[in-house]
Every structure is written in C-alpha cells, then in structure tokens.
C-alpha positions in Angstrom: 24.5 -13.8 -7.6 24.2 -17.0 -5.6 20.8 -18.5 -5.0 19.0 -17.3 -1.9 16.6 -18.8 0.5 13.7 -16.7 1.6 14.2 -17.7 5.2 15.8 -14.4 6.2 14.1 -12.1 3.7 12.1 -9.2 5.1 10.2 -6.0 4.3 11.5 -2.9 6.1 10.5 0.8 6.3 13.9 2.4 6.6 15.6 0.1 9.1 12.4 -1.2 10.8 11.0 -4.6 9.9 7.3 -4.7 9.0 6.1 -7.2 11.6 4.9 -10.6 10.5 5.7 -10.4 6.8 6.4 -13.8 5.2 6.1 -13.2 1.5 7.0 -10.5 -1.0 6.9 -10.5 -4.8 8.2 -8.0 -7.3 6.4 -8.4 -10.6 9.4 -7.0 -12.6 9.9 -4.4 -15.3 8.0 -4.8 -18.6 8.4 -2.9 -21.9 5.3 -2.4 -24.0 5.6 -3.1 -27.7 3.5 -1.2 -30.3 2.8 -2.5 -33.8 2.7 -0.8 -37.2 0.3 -2.5 -39.5 -0.9 -1.2 -42.9 -2.0 -2.7 -46.2 1.4 -2.2 -47.8 3.2 -4.3 -45.2 3.6 -8.0 -45.5 4.9 -8.4 -42.0 3.9 -6.2 -39.0 6.6 -3.9 -37.7 7.1 -3.7 -34.0 8.7 -1.0 -31.8 9.5 -0.6 -28.2 7.2 1.8 -26.3 7.0 2.9 -22.7 8.0 0.7 -19.8 6.1 -0.3 -16.7 8.2 -0.5 -13.5 5.8 -3.1 -12.1 4.0 -3.9 -9.0 4.9 -5.2 -5.5 2.8 -7.5 -3.2 3.7 -8.6 0.3 1.9 -10.4 3.0 2.2 -12.0 6.4 0.7 -12.0 9.8 -1.7 -9.3 10.7 -0.6 -7.2 13.7 -2.9 -4.2 14.1 -0.5 -2.7 16.8 2.6 -2.8 14.6 3.8 0.7 13.8 5.1 -0.3 10.4 1.8 -1.9 9.3 0.0 1.3 10.6 2.5 3.4 8.5 1.6 1.4 5.4 -2.1 1.8 6.0 -1.7 5.5 6.5 0.5 5.9 3.4 -2.3 4.3 1.3 -5.2 6.1 2.9 -3.4 9.5 2.7 -1.8 9.0 -0.8 1.7 9.3 0.6 4.7 8.2 -1.5 7.8 6.2 -0.5 11.0 7.3 -2.3 14.3 5.4 -2.8 15.4 3.6 0.4 12.2 4.4 2.3 10.8 0.9 1.8 13.1 -2.0 1.2 12.6 -5.6 0.2 15.4 -7.6 1.7 16.8 -10.8 0.2 19.1 -11.4 3.2 20.5 -9.3 6.0 22.3 -6.8 3.8 21.0 -7.0 0.1 17.7 -5.5 -0.8 15.5 -4.1 -3.6 14.2 -0.5 -3.5 12.9 2.0 -6.1 15.7 3.8 -8.0 16.5 7.4 -7.0 13.8 9.7 -8.5 11.2 7.0 -8.4 8.4 6.3 -6.0 6.4 3.5 -4.5 2.7 4.0 -4.0 0.9 1.7 -1.6 -2.3 0.9 -3.3 -3.9 -1.8 -1.2 -4.0 -2.2 2.6 -6.2 -3.8 5.3 -6.8 -6.9 3.2 -7.2 -9.1 6.3 -8.0 -12.8 6.5 -9.0 -14.5 9.7 -9.6 -18.2 10.0 -10.8 -20.3 12.9 -7.7 -22.5 13.0 -5.0 -20.1 11.8 -3.3 -16.8 12.5 -4.8 -13.7 10.9 -3.0 -12.5 7.8 -2.8 -9.2 5.9 -1.9 -8.4 2.2 -0.4 -5.2 0.9 0.0 -4.1 -2.8 2.0 -1.3 -4.3 3.0 0.1 -7.7 6.4 1.4 -8.7 6.3 4.9 -10.4 8.9 7.0 -12.2 11.8 4.5 -11.9 12.6 0.8 -11.9 13.5 -1.2 -8.8 17.3 -1.5 -8.1 19.2 -4.2 -6.2 21.6 -2.7 -3.6 
C-alpha cells in the first residue's frame, strides 16, 4: 500500500459522512501472552492467549444538528451495535476499515464536548471492536 495523507479521510455511517470529523485512530489488534512459571523451570514458557480486537477513537467539530452525530449518541445511549460495513473509517475516497463480518463495533463514549472561547467546539467518540478484527476493504 502506498502512503496516504489524512486530508481526504473520513468516518461514515453507511455512505453518510459524520460531519466535522478530523481525526480517527484504530488502536490495532493485540494478542495476550500467558506465562508458565514453576520451580522446575529455568526459563519461563510463554503461550499465545486470547486476542483483543482493539479500540477506535475519532473526533472533530461538534455539530449537535448532524444526524450522524445524533446516531452515534443514540447508539451508545441505547447499547446498539454496528456490524460490518455499518460504520467505516475511510483512508481515501474508496478504501476503508470496518469490522469483519460477524464482528461488532460498540460506541462506548459520546458527548465528550469541548468549547473554547477562541475555537470551534469539538466532540470525541470512542468505541470497542468485539467478536472480530478490523478489515481493510
């Protein structure tokens, strides 16, 4: 993959851009490691354990009238899940990250709003990926 500028990246629910978003971050997949340690071992043994599909954070300009930001708020407040393709994190106009088929994205933090005297209001969202890793399509 060629390097990409974030200039045309976006967050979309289905095909609709979430208004004002300017940053998104995928924490990535991690695999836990467990250790076996006993008196008869000179060196600990380590084994792969369960994986963690990671977290997502995204932020941008706060727009209380934007239907997509309202949808995200509602999803968190009502414990609704996003499935594969419902919410997409675009790298450019065509390529994006979404949860794999069978997985879900749970919005866990909404309405984190910052207002400053000499700046536009911003909002932060957070999510966790469950039951599947993120895939690049």
